[in-house]
Structures are given as C-alpha cells and as structure tokens.
DRENKOLLUM-336614 format. One line per 8 residues: their letters; for each residue y, z, x of N, C-alpha, C, O. Coordinates in steps of 0.05 Angstrom, whole numbers, plus 5000, padded with zeros to 4 digits. Layout:
A	Y/Z/X/Y/Z/X/Y/Z/X/Y/Z/X | ...
END
This chain:
MTGVRQVV	2376/7769/3908/2394/7774/3886/2381/7791/3865/2357/7787/3859 | 2395/7811/3855/2384/7828/3834/2400/7824/3808/2419/7809/3807 | 2392/7839/3787/2401/7834/3760/2430/7841/3754/2445/7850/3771 | 2437/7836/3729/2464/7838/3719/2471/7867/3716/2454/7884/3710 | 2497/7874/3721/2507/7900/3715/2526/7899/3692/2535/7877/3684 | 2534/7922/3681/2554/7922/3660/2580/7913/3670/2588/7919/3693 | 2595/7897/3654/2619/7884/3664/2644/7900/3659/2656/7910/3678 | 2651/7904/3634/2678/7915/3628/2678/7945/3633/2665/7960/3619
TRSPDRRV	2693/7953/3653/2697/7981/3660/2727/7987/3659/2743/7974/3672 | 2734/8007/3644/2762/8014/3640/2775/8024/3665/2762/8039/3680 | 2799/8016/3670/2814/8026/3693/2844/8023/3688/2852/8003/3676 | 2860/8042/3696/2889/8040/3691/2902/8018/3708/2925/8010/3703 | 2887/8008/3728/2898/7988/3746/2892/7959/3738/2901/7940/3750 | 2875/7956/3716/2866/7930/3709/2868/7926/3679/2867/7945/3663 | 2870/7901/3671/2869/7893/3642/2842/7882/3637/2835/7861/3647 | 2826/7896/3621/2799/7887/3614/2798/7879/3585/2814/7888/3569
GFASCPWF	2779/7862/3578/2777/7854/3550/2755/7833/3546/2738/7829/3563 | 2757/7820/3523/2737/7801/3514/2750/7776/3504/2770/7776/3490 | 2739/7753/3512/2748/7727/3502/2728/7718/3481/2705/7711/3488 | 2736/7718/3456/2718/7710/3434/2718/7679/3432/2739/7667/3429 | 2694/7668/3433/2691/7638/3431/2664/7632/3418/2647/7621/3431 | 2661/7638/3392/2635/7635/3379/2625/7606/3378/2601/7602/3374 | 2643/7586/3381/2634/7558/3382/2620/7552/3408/2606/7531/3411 | 2624/7569/3429/2613/7564/3455/2588/7582/3460/2568/7572/3470
RSDPIEYE	2591/7608/3453/2568/7626/3455/2572/7648/3435/2595/7654/3428 | 2550/7661/3427/2551/7680/3405/2566/7706/3412/2580/7717/3395 | 2563/7715/3436/2577/7740/3444/2602/7734/3461/2602/7714/3475 | 2622/7751/3459/2647/7745/3474/2642/7746/3504/2623/7758/3513 | 2660/7732/3518/2659/7733/3548/2677/7755/3557/2700/7757/3550 | 2666/7772/3574/2681/7796/3583/2696/7789/3609/2687/7774/3626 | 2720/7801/3611/2736/7798/3636/2748/7824/3644/2750/7843/3628 | 2754/7826/3670/2764/7851/3681/2792/7848/3693/2801/7867/3707
SLLERDFI	2805/7826/3688/2833/7823/3697/2845/7800/3681/2830/7783/3670 | 2871/7798/3681/2884/7776/3667/2879/7750/3681/2878/7729/3668 | 2875/7750/3708/2869/7726/3722/2841/7716/3714/2837/7692/3711 | 2822/7734/3711/2796/7726/3701/2798/7715/3672/2785/7695/3666 | 2814/7727/3656/2818/7716/3628/2828/7688/3629/2819/7671/3614 | 2848/7683/3646/2859/7656/3648/2839/7636/3659/2838/7613/3650 | 2822/7645/3677/2801/7627/3687/2781/7620/3665/2774/7597/3662 | 2774/7640/3649/2755/7635/3627/2766/7614/3608/2752/7596/3599
RLALLDLQ	2792/7616/3602/2804/7597/3584/2802/7568/3594/2797/7549/3579 | 2806/7565/3620/2803/7538/3632/2774/7529/3631/2768/7506/3625 | 2756/7547/3637/2727/7540/3638/2717/7532/3610/2700/7514/3608 | 2727/7545/3589/2718/7538/3562/2726/7510/3554/2714/7498/3536 | 2746/7498/3567/2755/7471/3561/2743/7450/3579/2749/7426/3576 | 2726/7458/3598/2714/7439/3617/2687/7431/3606/2668/7447/3604 | 2684/7406/3598/2660/7396/3585/2636/7395/3605/2614/7391/3596 | 2641/7398/3630/2618/7399/3649/2604/7426/3648/2581/7428/3657
ISSISEQP	2617/7446/3636/2607/7473/3635/2594/7478/3608/2608/7476/3587 | 2569/7485/3608/2555/7491/3582/2547/7521/3581/2538/7530/3560 | 2550/7536/3603/2542/7564/3603/2560/7579/3622/2565/7570/3644 | 2570/7603/3613/2586/7621/3629/2573/7648/3628/2570/7659/3607 | 2566/7659/3651/2554/7686/3653/2572/7703/3670/2580/7695/3692 | 2578/7727/3661/2595/7746/3676/2577/7763/3694/2555/7771/3687 | 2587/7767/3718/2574/7784/3739/2544/7781/3737/2529/7799/3730 | 2534/7757/3743/2506/7749/3737/2485/7762/3754/2462/7765/3746
FVLDLGEL	2492/7771/3779/2473/7783/3796/2487/7798/3819/2511/7795/3822 | 2472/7813/3834/2482/7826/3858/2469/7813/3882/2444/7810/3883 | 2485/7805/3901/2476/7792/3925/2478/7810/3949/2499/7822/3954 | 2456/7812/3964/2455/7829/3988/2468/7814/4011/2457/7793/4020 | 2490/7824/4022/2504/7811/4044/2497/7824/4071/2510/7819/4091 | 2475/7839/4072/2467/7852/4097/2487/7874/4104/2493/7891/4088 | 2496/7873/4129/2514/7894/4138/2541/7895/4124/2556/7914/4126 | 2547/7874/4109/2572/7873/4094/2570/7885/4067/2589/7885/4052
GAYTPDFL	2546/7894/4060/2542/7908/4034/2533/7890/4012/2524/7867/4017 | 2535/7900/3987/2527/7885/3964/2551/7871/3952/2574/7881/3954 | 2546/7848/3940/2568/7832/3928/2560/7822/3900/2538/7811/3897 | 2577/7827/3881/2573/7818/3853/2594/7797/3847/2618/7804/3844 | 2587/7772/3844/2607/7751/3837/2616/7755/3808/2603/7768/3792 | 2639/7743/3802/2651/7746/3776/2637/7729/3754/2631/7739/3733 | 2631/7704/3761/2620/7686/3740/2599/7667/3753/2600/7660/3776 | 2580/7659/3736/2562/7637/3742/2566/7616/3721/2563/7621/3697
LKGPNLKT	2574/7592/3729/2578/7569/3711/2555/7550/3714/2547/7542/3736 | 2544/7541/3691/2522/7522/3692/2528/7499/3673/2542/7501/3653 | 2517/7476/3680/2518/7452/3664/2496/7433/3673/2481/7440/3691 | 2494/7410/3660/2472/7392/3667/2472/7385/3697/2450/7381/3709 | 2495/7383/3709/2497/7376/3738/2514/7397/3753/2528/7390/3772 | 2513/7422/3744/2531/7442/3754/2516/7469/3757/2502/7478/3738 | 2520/7482/3779/2510/7509/3784/2529/7522/3804/2524/7521/3828 | 2551/7534/3794/2572/7544/3810/2577/7573/3806/2579/7583/3784
VVEVKPKV	2577/7588/3828/2584/7617/3828/2614/7619/3834/2624/7606/3853 | 2628/7635/3819/2657/7637/3821/2666/7665/3826/2658/7684/3812 | 2683/7669/3846/2698/7693/3850/2727/7689/3843/2740/7672/3854 | 2737/7704/3824/2765/7703/3815/2780/7725/3829/2774/7749/3824 | 2799/7718/3846/2813/7739/3861/2840/7728/3870/2842/7705/3879 | 2861/7745/3868/2887/7737/3880/2884/7729/3909/2869/7741/3924 | 2899/7709/3917/2897/7699/3944/2900/7720/3965/2886/7720/3986 | 2919/7739/3961/2924/7759/3981/2900/7777/3986/2895/7786/4008
FANNRRNA	2884/7781/3965/2860/7798/3968/2836/7782/3978/2819/7792/3992 | 2835/7756/3970/2813/7739/3979/2814/7735/4009/2793/7732/4022 | 2838/7736/4020/2841/7730/4049/2844/7755/4066/2849/7753/4090 | 2842/7779/4054/2846/7802/4071/2822/7808/4088/2801/7796/4086 | 2825/7828/4106/2805/7833/4127/2778/7842/4115/2757/7837/4127 | 2779/7855/4093/2754/7864/4081/2739/7841/4066/2715/7837/4070 | 2754/7827/4049/2741/7808/4031/2735/7781/4044/2714/7769/4037 | 2752/7772/4062/2747/7745/4074/2719/7742/4086/2706/7722/4080
PRLKRANE	2710/7760/4103/2683/7757/4114/2661/7760/4093/2640/7747/4096 | 2666/7776/4073/2646/7779/4052/2643/7753/4036/2621/7745/4029 | 2665/7741/4029/2664/7716/4014/2653/7694/4030/2639/7676/4020 | 2659/7694/4056/2647/7673/4074/2617/7676/4075/2602/7656/4073 | 2607/7701/4078/2578/7705/4078/2565/7698/4052/2543/7687/4051 | 2578/7705/4030/2568/7699/4003/2565/7668/4000/2546/7659/3989 | 2585/7654/4010/2584/7625/4009/2560/7614/4024/2546/7596/4014 | 2555/7625/4047/2532/7616/4063/2505/7621/4049/2488/7604/4047
LLGQKGYR	2502/7646/4038/2477/7653/4026/2472/7638/4000/2450/7629/3994 | 2494/7635/3984/2491/7621/3959/2485/7591/3963/2470/7579/3948 | 2497/7580/3984/2491/7552/3991/2462/7548/3998/2450/7527/3991 | 2450/7567/4011/2422/7566/4018/2404/7567/3993/2382/7557/3993 | 2414/7579/3972/2399/7582/3947/2406/7559/3927/2396/7559/3905 | 2422/7540/3936/2428/7517/3919/2451/7520/3901/2455/7503/3882 | 2468/7540/3905/2492/7544/3889/2517/7534/3903/2519/7535/3928 | 2536/7523/3888/2562/7519/3899/2578/7545/3895/2575/7558/3874
FMVATEEF	2595/7551/3914/2611/7576/3912/2640/7569/3912/2649/7552/3928 | 2655/7582/3895/2683/7575/3892/2699/7601/3890/2692/7619/3875 | 2721/7603/3905/2739/7626/3903/2764/7615/3887/2778/7598/3897 | 2767/7625/3863/2789/7615/3846/2812/7635/3847/2811/7657/3837 | 2833/7627/3861/2857/7644/3863/2878/7635/3842/2874/7616/3827 | 2900/7650/3842/2922/7643/3823/2933/7615/3829/2943/7602/3811 | 2931/7606/3854/2941/7579/3860/2925/7557/3845/2937/7537/3838 | 2900/7562/3842/2883/7543/3826/2886/7547/3796/2891/7529/3781
IHADKRHV	2883/7572/3788/2882/7578/3759/2909/7573/3746/2910/7564/3723 | 2931/7579/3759/2958/7577/3747/2972/7551/3756/2996/7548/3751 | 2958/7533/3769/2971/7508/3778/2982/7493/3754/2968/7488/3734 | 3008/7485/3757/3021/7469/3736/3020/7483/3709/3023/7469/3688 | 3016/7509/3708/3015/7525/3684/2994/7515/3664/2998/7516/3640 | 2972/7504/3674/2951/7495/3657/2940/7518/3640/2931/7514/3617 | 2939/7542/3651/2928/7565/3636/2944/7571/3611/2933/7580/3591 | 2970/7565/3611/2987/7569/3588/2979/7550/3566/2976/7557/3542
RAAILLRH	2975/7524/3573/2967/7504/3554/2938/7509/3544/2932/7503/3521 | 2921/7519/3562/2894/7526/3553/2895/7548/3532/2879/7547/3513 | 2912/7568/3535/2915/7589/3515/2924/7578/3489/2914/7587/3468 | 2942/7559/3489/2952/7547/3464/2929/7532/3450/2925/7535/3426 | 2914/7516/3466/2891/7501/3454/2871/7520/3442/2861/7515/3420 | 2864/7542/3455/2844/7560/3445/2853/7576/3421/2836/7585/3406 | 2879/7579/3418/2889/7591/3393/2882/7573/3369/2875/7582/3348 | 2885/7546/3374/2879/7527/3353/2849/7527/3346/2840/7521/3324
ARSHLSAG	2832/7535/3366/2803/7535/3361/2795/7556/3340/2773/7554/3329 | 2812/7576/3335/2805/7597/3316/2807/7588/3287/2797/7602/3269 | 2820/7566/3282/2823/7556/3254/2796/7544/3245/2777/7541/3261 | 2795/7537/3220/2771/7525/3209/2777/7499/3195/2797/7496/3181 | 2760/7479/3199/2763/7453/3187/2739/7447/3170/2717/7455/3176 | 2743/7432/3149/2721/7423/3133/2705/7401/3148/2716/7388/3166 | 2680/7398/3141/2663/7378/3154/2675/7350/3149/2673/7333/3166 | 2686/7346/3125/2698/7319/3119/2721/7312/3137/2723/7289/3146
VTARVLVI	2739/7331/3141/2762/7326/3158/2753/7322/3187/2763/7303/3200 | 2736/7338/3196/2725/7335/3224/2713/7307/3227/2719/7294/3247 | 2696/7299/3209/2683/7273/3211/2703/7250/3211/2700/7231/3226 | 2724/7252/3194/2744/7231/3192/2758/7227/3218/2762/7205/3228 | 2767/7249/3231/2781/7247/3256/2763/7236/3278/2772/7220/3294 | 2738/7246/3279/2721/7237/3300/2712/7208/3298/2708/7195/3318 | 2709/7199/3273/2703/7171/3269/2725/7153/3279/2720/7133/3293 | 2750/7160/3273/2773/7144/3283/2774/7145/3314/2778/7125/3327
ASCFPRGI	2771/7169/3325/2772/7172/3354/2750/7156/3368/2754/7145/3390 | 2727/7153/3355/2705/7138/3367/2711/7109/3370/2697/7095/3386 | 2731/7099/3356/2739/7071/3359/2756/7066/3384/2763/7043/3390 | 2763/7088/3398/2781/7085/3421/2768/7099/3445/2777/7120/3454 | 2747/7086/3457/2734/7099/3480/2752/7103/3504/2746/7119/3521 | 2773/7087/3505/2793/7090/3527/2815/7109/3520/2835/7112/3535 | 2813/7122/3497/2832/7142/3489/2851/7133/3468/2857/7109/3465 | 2861/7152/3452/2881/7148/3432/2901/7170/3433/2894/7193/3438
QIGKLASS	2926/7164/3430/2947/7184/3431/2943/7206/3410/2935/7200/3388 | 2949/7230/3417/2946/7253/3399/2961/7248/3372/2950/7252/3351 | 2986/7239/3375/3002/7234/3351/2991/7212/3334/2991/7213/3309 | 2982/7191/3347/2971/7168/3332/2945/7175/3318/2940/7167/3295 | 2928/7191/3331/2903/7199/3319/2909/7216/3294/2896/7213/3273 | 2928/7235/3297/2935/7252/3274/2945/7236/3250/2936/7240/3228 | 2963/7216/3256/2973/7200/3234/2952/7182/3222/2952/7178/3198 | 2935/7170/3239/2915/7152/3229/2894/7167/3211/2885/7155/3191
AEVSKPTV	2888/7191/3219/2869/7207/3203/2882/7223/3181/2868/7237/3166 | 2909/7222/3179/2924/7236/3159/2919/7266/3161/2913/7280/3141 | 2921/7276/3186/2918/7305/3191/2941/7314/3208/2957/7298/3218 | 2943/7340/3212/2964/7351/3229/2956/7350/3258/2932/7348/3265 | 2976/7352/3276/2970/7354/3304/2952/7377/3311/2934/7374/3327 | 2957/7401/3299/2939/7424/3305/2910/7418/3298/2892/7430/3311 | 2904/7400/3279/2877/7393/3273/2864/7379/3297/2841/7384/3304 | 2879/7361/3309/2869/7346/3332/2865/7366/3355/2845/7365/3369
LHLVARRK	2884/7384/3359/2881/7404/3381/2858/7423/3376/2844/7431/3395 | 2852/7429/3351/2829/7445/3344/2803/7432/3354/2786/7445/3366 | 2801/7406/3349/2777/7391/3357/2775/7388/3387/2752/7387/3398 | 2797/7387/3401/2797/7388/3431/2786/7415/3440/2768/7417/3457 | 2797/7436/3429/2789/7463/3437/2760/7469/3431/2747/7484/3445 | 2751/7458/3409/2723/7462/3401/2703/7443/3415/2680/7442/3409 | 2714/7427/3434/2697/7410/3451/2686/7386/3435/2664/7376/3441 | 2700/7378/3414/2692/7355/3398/2707/7329/3408/2698/7307/3403
LRIAPSLI	2729/7333/3421/2745/7312/3433/2751/7321/3462/2751/7344/3468 | 2755/7301/3479/2762/7307/3507/2792/7302/3512/2805/7287/3498 | 2802/7316/3532/2830/7313/3540/2830/7314/3571/2812/7325/3583 | 2851/7302/3583/2853/7302/3612/2855/7330/3623/2865/7348/3608 | 2846/7336/3647/2847/7363/3659/2875/7375/3660/2877/7400/3662 | 2896/7359/3659/2923/7370/3659/2929/7386/3634/2947/7403/3634 | 2914/7381/3612/2917/7394/3587/2945/7391/3575/2955/7408/3560 | 2959/7369/3581/2985/7363/3569/2980/7358/3539/2962/7343/3532
LDDSELVY	2997/7370/3522/2992/7369/3493/3013/7353/3478/3015/7355/3454 | 3029/7336/3492/3049/7320/3479/3035/7299/3460/3012/7292/3465 | 3050/7290/3440/3039/7271/3421/3031/7245/3435/3012/7232/3426 | 3043/7238/3457/3038/7213/3471/3013/7215/3489/3004/7195/3500 | 3003/7239/3493/2980/7242/3511/2954/7233/3497/2952/7233/3472 | 2935/7224/3513/2910/7213/3502/2889/7234/3499/2886/7253/3515 | 2873/7231/3477/2848/7245/3474/2826/7224/3472/2831/7201/3466 | 2801/7233/3477/2779/7215/3480/2755/7224/3464/2750/7249/3462
PIGGCDDN	2739/7206/3453/2714/7215/3440/2695/7225/3461/2695/7216/3484 | 2679/7244/3454/2658/7253/3472/2640/7230/3479/2629/7216/3461 | 2636/7226/3505/2619/7203/3514/2636/7178/3519/2625/7158/3529 | 2662/7179/3513/2679/7157/3520/2683/7156/3551/2674/7174/3565 | 2696/7135/3560/2698/7130/3589/2727/7129/3597/2742/7114/3586 | 2734/7144/3618/2761/7142/3629/2760/7152/3658/2749/7174/3663 | 2771/7137/3676/2769/7144/3704/2785/7170/3711/2779/7182/3732 | 2804/7178/3694/2820/7201/3701/2809/7227/3690/2820/7249/3695
LHA	2786/7227/3676/2776/7251/3664/2755/7264/3682/2731/7260/3678 | 2765/7278/3702/2747/7294/3719/2759/7321/3723/2782/7324/3731 | 2744/7342/3717/2754/7369/3720/2757/7377/3749/2766/7399/3755
END
C-alpha cells in the first residue's frame, strides 16, 4: 500500500464537495459523489468511529491494477476500509473482481472491507435523518445548557424519550438533537427523531444500540 492522493477532483459527471464537522475533526471531510456524502453523514453519527480518512492509500491488486479505496474508518475496536459505489457498478465485470481481490488483500493486512452501496446507505432513508441531525450540529450551546441536559440524561442509562428530556431540561427539541449530532448523546441506529424515541447517555447500556 502506498500513500494518500488528492481527493476532490472536479468533474461534470460527479458532485464533489466537503462535509464540515469541526467537532469531529479540524479539516472538512472530502467527498466525490452524493452517495459518498450520504455515507459520511452516517459515519459521523456512529460512535464506534473516531477517525475517517479519505482515499487513505493505494493498494496494488497485481494484474488487476491499482486500487484506491474511498474511506478508512478507525475506532478503538474498528479498522474498516470502505468502498462507496452504486450497486450496479460494484457488481459489474470490471469492478467485481477488483473489489473481491481488494477484500482478500486487506483481510490479510488485518482490515475489514466493506462495499457500501445505495441499498445500505439509503436504507429506510436513514441518510435523510442523518442530514437533519447534522444540521442541528451547526448550532452553538452554552456550557451550562449542555451540562444540564447531560446530567438529566445520565440518570436514564436505559434511555429517555427525546421529548421528555427536552421538557425536563427546559430546552427545545433541537437542543437535544444538537447533542446527539455532536456525539454527546446516543441514539438508535435507525436515527428516528420522534419525540417518543429514546436517547442515551454516552456509556449507557442498551441491547439495541449497535451500528
């Protein structure tokens, strides 16, 4: 494997851009398609992930050429290389053998390999709810308000309803959603944002909270 290349390259056939998330890392995360953007939004809300790197290295596939994966995700118990690609292209005659070989080589190096298609990224429209949550992340809260909400949430390790937490802390629902997006509170992977849905303190315990 060799080093990183420049990510964002302009093309009339693709939507490229940057996902700004200063609470997660200082520089924006670059993407080269809307599907990659949607994947990043989901990854930012996964508490197992503490690091996201774009196009982290070039992998020599032998006779199949060179391969640059889209993302490398890392966490305390996570080291996953991700290819984001529409299913029709992931399964075509050119890419399918390349991705299979990449999976084999990366497995030998201790990485998990994942091909994230639209079927995964857009399942149950989670990407839409992720976008809503991350819009709330752009707001700013005082330290006092943040502390008040988190103290109340800490009393409910099995979860507290979004609406109940907001009313108990005398804050708005967007305040609670801000803290979820900023990774101060947890939410189930479905990312349902109804008032009746549960949020959890970081470090709380619930059998349904697995990304």
